N, C-alpha and C positions, 0 to 999 in steps of 0.2 A: 165543392164535392170533397168529402172527407177521405183521407188515405189512412189505411192501416197496413201493418206489415206482419207477415206470418209465413210459416212453411205450409204451402198448400197441399193438403192431403184430402183423401175422400172423406174421412171422418170429420176433419175440421170444416170442410165445405158444407157437409150435411147439417152441421150444428149452427151455421151462420143464419141469422134471421133475414127475411126479405126486408127491403128498404121501406121504411114508413115515411114516405115523402121523397126527399132528395136521394139520389143514388149515391153509393159509396164504393170505394175501391179497396181491395186487399192485395197488396203487392207481395209477390213471392220473394222470400229472402235468399233462396238458392239460385234463382235465375233472373238476372237483371232484365227488365223489359217485359216480364211475364206477370200478369195480374188477373184477378177475378173481379168482374164488374157485377155488382149486386144491385138489381133493380126491384121494383115493386112486385114483379111477376116471375122473373127468372134470374138465374145466375149464369154469366157468360165468361168463358175464358178469352182473354185479350192479350195482344202483344203491342209493344210500342218500340220502334227502332228509328235509327237515323241513317241518312245517306247523303251523298253529294250529287247534285244535279245542276248542270249548267253553271258550275262555279258557286253554287249556293247550297247551304246545308238545309235539308228538309226533314221533317218529322213525319213518320208513317205509323198509323194505327190500323190494326186489323183484328177481326174476330176469328178465334180458332173454332169455337163451337160451344154449345150449351153444356152445362155441367151435368144435366140428366142424360146426355148422349155420349160423353167422354169421361174417362177416369182422369184423375189428376196426373197420373204418370203418362198416359197417352197425350194429354194436352201439353205437358211439359216437353215431351220429345218433339211434337209438332211445332211448338213455339220456338224451340232451339233451332230447328231446321229453317223456319221462315225468317227468324232474326238474322241468321247468317246470310240468307239470300238477299234480304233488304240491305244489309251492310255492303254486299258486293254489287248492289244495283241491279240484281237479276229480276226483281219483281217490279217491272216498269208499270204494269197496269194498276198496281196498288198505290202508286205515288199520287197524292192529291195535287191537282193543279193549283197554283197560287191564285188567290182571289184577284179578280180584275177590278182594281180600284180606279175609277175615273179621276184623272188629275184635274185639279181646278184650273180653269182658264186664267192664265196670268196676263196682266196687261203688258202690251208690247212697250219696251223701253226705247225711247227715241234718242237721237243724238243730243238734243237739247237737254233732256233729263240726265243723260249720262255725263254730259259736260258740267252741268250744275253740281252734280254729286262729286265729280272729280275735283272741281275747283274748291268746293267747300271742305271736303273730307281730306283730300290729298295735298292741296296746295295751301289754302288759308290756314287750316289747322296745323300744318307743319311749318307755318310762317315763311313761306316762299316770298321772295322779294316782289314788290309791286310791279317792277319791270318784267319779271318772268311771267307773272299772271297776265299782264297786259299783252305780252307776245302770244301766249296761248289763246287768249280771248280773240285776238285778231285772226288767228288761224281758223278757229271754229266759227266765230260769229260773222266774219267777213268773207273769208275764202271758201268756207263750206256753208254759207248762209242758206243755200237752196236745199241743203240736207238736214237742217235743224229739226224739222218735224218728221223726218223719215225714221222708221224703226231700224235699230241697229241690226236686227235679224236680216233685213233686206241687204244691207251692206255686207254682212258676214257671208251671205249666200251668193253674192255677186261681186267678187273681187275685181272683175273687169271694170266695173264702174269706178272703183278707186284708182286703178291704173290709168284709166282715161282722164280722170280729174287731175292726177299728178302730171300727166303730159300737158294738159291744158294750162295749169298753173306755171309749168316750166316755160311755155311759150309766152305767156302774158307777163309773168313777174320774175322769172329767172330761176336758175337751178337751185340756188340755196333756199329761196322762198318755198319752192315746191317740196324739197326734202324736209324742211322744217314743218310744213303743214302736215305732211304725212306722218312724221314722228309724233306730232301731237295727237293725231287721230289714232295712231297705234297705242299710245299710252292710255287714252280715254277708253278705247275698246277693251284693252286688257283689264283695266280697273273695273269696268262694268261687268265683265264676265265672272268676276269673283262672286258676285251676288246674283247673277242671272245665268244659271248653268244651261239654260235652253239655247243660249247663243252658240253658233258654230265655234268649235274650239280653235280653228285656224284663224288667225288675225287676217282681215281682208287686205291689209297692206302687204301681205306676202307676195302679191302679184305685181308690186311696184318695181320697176327697173330704176333703181336709185341713180340720181345724177352724180357724176364725179365732182367733188368739191375740193378745191385747193386753197390753202391758207393764203390770205391776202398779203402781198409784199409791198406795203405802203409806208414803211418806216423811213424817217429822215436819218441821214448821217451827219457827221460833224460839219461837212461842207455845205449842207442845206440850211443850217441854222441862221446864218446872217440874213438870207432872204426871208425866212419865216418871221424873224423878229422885226424886220422892216415892215412886212405886210401886217403883222399883228399890231404893231405900234400905230398903224394908220387906221385901225378900226375905230369907228366913230362912236361906239357905245362902250363906255368904260367897264361896265359890269361884264359884258361878254368878252371883252379884251382880257380882263383878269381871269375869267373862267378858263379861257383857252390856255393862258400861261400856267395856271395852277394844274390843269390837266397834264401839260407837258412835264412840269416839275415833279408831279406826284406819280404819274403813270396809272392813275386810278380810272375806273370806268366812269364815263360822263354821267350815266344815269344815277350813280350813287352820289357824285359830287353835287349835282344840281339840287339835291335835297339836304345839303349840309345846313345845319342850323347853328345859331349863335351859341346855344348851350353845348354843342358838340366841340366847340373851339376852346381849348385851354391854353392861353398864351403863356402862362407860367410854366407849365410842363412842356409847352411847345409840341402839342399833339392835336390832331383833328380826329375825332371819333367817328367812325362809319358804322352806324348801328344795323343797317340792313343792306349789306352788299349782295352780290350774286351768291346764291346759296342760302339766303335768309339770315335770320338773327343769330343762328348758331355760328355763322362765319364772321360776326362783328369783330372789328379790329381798330387799332389806333395807328394813324399815319404819323410817323415822326417828321417834324417840320424843320427844314433848314431856314436860315435867315431870309433868303429870297422868297421862300414860300410864305413865311409870316408876313413880310411886307406886302405880298400879293393879296393875302386875305384881308389885311388891314385896309388896303386900297379898295377892295371889293366891298367891304363893310361900309366905308365912308361914301363911296359912290351910291350904294344901295340906299343909304339914309338921305342922300340928296335927291334921288329920283323917286324912290318909293318908300317914304318914311314909315308908313303903316306896316307894309310887308317886311321891312327891314328890322322890325322888332323881333322877328322870328328867324328869317332866312338870311344866309350870308350872300347868296346870289339871288337877290330879290328881283321880281318882275311883276308887271301888270297882267297877271294870269289868274285863273281860278284858284289854284293852290297857293299862289303868292311867290313862287320861285320860278327860275328858268325851266321851261319845258321843251324848248327848241334851241339847239346849239349849232345847227348847220349854217355854214357860210357859203356864198358863191366861191367856187374854186378859183376864179379869176381874182377874187379879193383876198382869200386866205387859202393857200393850196393844200394845207394839212390841218385837220381838225378831228375831233372825236377819237375813235379808236386808232386812227393814224398816229395820234400823239402817244397813245399807250404803247404801241409797237415801237415808236421812236424812243421812248423812255427805256425800254428793254435793250434796244440796240445801242443807245448812247451809254447805258450802264456797262455794257460789255466793253465798249471803247475806252471807258474811264477806268477799267481795271477792277470793277467790283466782282466779287465771287458769285458763283451761281446760287449758293445758299442765301447770300445776302439779297440777291435780286428776288428770289422766291419769297423771302420774308417781307421785303418792302412792298411787293405786289400782292401779298396775301395769297400766294399759291401754296398748295400742299407740298410738303417736302418729300422728295423721293427717297426711298430706301428706309430700312429699319433704323440704321444708325442716326440719320438726320431726324428721325421721329422723336428722339430724346431731347431735342432742342426746345427750350421754353422761350417763346418769342418775347414775352413780357419782360424777361430778365435782360434782354439785349436792347430793349427799346430806348432806354434813357441815354446810353452812351454810344454803344457800338453802331446800332442802326441809324441813329441821328448823325453820327459822324460819317457813315457811308452816304446818307442822304445829302449832307452838306457837301461832300466831295463831288457828288454827281451834279448837284445844283450849280456849284461853282464852275464846273466844266461846261455846263450848258450855257450859263450866262456869259462866261468868258468867250466861248466860241461864237455866240450869237451877236455879241456887241463889240468884239475886238476891232473890227475894221474902222470904227468911228474914231474921231480925234480924241485925244486924252481928256482935254478940257470939257468936251461935249458929252463924253461917255458917262461920266458920273452924274450928269444932270438930266439925262434922258431916260425915258421909260425903257426897261422895267426897273431902273435903279432909283427912281424918285420916291420920296416919302409920300405918305397918304395926304399930307397937308397941301401937296402940290397938284392934286387932281384938279384939272380945269385951269391951271395957271397958264396964261397966254404965252409966257416965255419958256417955262420949264416943262410944260405939258401942252404943246401947241396943237394937239389933236382937236380939230373943230368939233363942236357939239353936234349931236344928231338932232336935226330939226324936229324929228318925231317925239323927242323927249319933252320939249315945250318949256324947259326951265334952264336957266344958266347953270354952268358947272364951275363956279368959282368959290373961293373960300368965304366970300361974303354972302353966299346964298342963305336966305332966311329959312330954308327947309332942312338945313343941317342940324342934326341932333347930337349934341356933344356927348362923349363918353370918355370919362377920365381914364378908365382902365385901358381902352384901346388907343387913346391918344398917347399915353405914356409908353405903351408897347411899340407904337409906331415910331416914336422918337428914339427908343432904345435900339431898335433893330436897324 
């Protein structure tokens, strides 16, 4: 429809031709919203105004009258009065109702679909660690298995179901497991609602009475180390034995250490690179290695090549598993009373006893530094000298405290001070081989694959 602009007068309106086909408008230049609609048979005075209704702006169009019944002056006065009334919202009957458009029926989003999208878009795309994804998968696909094909709409409208499931998991699996499962459900639901606005806005976990969780107090002190070294030295599997020792000496999370590869170990720089710790690839860091830690890794590499030569081409802590590395590090408590995250807590406790500063411990354990001032510290610039020196100080304190009760002559020849060449030696490494291994653990084993680089490093350290 064409628009024209002019001052509407009786003479001008009389000279306007009727529309030949499509109608056209002539808007008055003196009064906004007042115009003449010219059709094929008649000319009609019209107004168009705007008002707010139910929080939305609406456009209102009304006819004032035909040009043959009203003069331009009369029509303009009437238009001015009605435009004012429309702006004030006084002409309710003139407001057109918004068209009722039927919303298309959207398919209901199930918990399985929401979890698949959350895992792909939020976790894998942001390179979350495999251990984190594995934990979330266990929560959804095992503990909430019966809900996988249930629409999230049902859970959103029935928070009591979620509260009851939390209580059930608490009884069967413990307080921490129940809280962790509900935190995962909360994250998946919030992520799904970003694209599914029909879901109830309140997260169904709002009805959960969260269990009180306390930090585990399982660290060892200096007085506990002699017992731990005796029990660890009696472990019959050399790879697992070195794994536990390296966990204690590094304070790292077991899940990241189990996936350590040969390419991550740089004996010349004396660092072990952790590419995907907790927090994903963006939190990757290098562990500075003390001499006892280097000896530990060399022994683990040699034992891996004796027991699992194919897997040892890639992994430091090799194993006969599907991925080729250790996937289970638990030990019976009667055999080894501290392992896993107990050793990480012990590392922090022993670091405090050895006199290391809080900032050094944060950097060694790859924790975020507190405060604005500490944020200016560049970890890489302290790695080669300062942090390695702090690591060496702590390792010496741990080894000294754990092996001091032994006789002087025997101490230097016993694990964990023996060189890698002595793994399986009947005199210097008298630990009996594990019968499940199926091969001898001596220097004459035909399964040993020589490595000049690691042999030389083993002799040097």
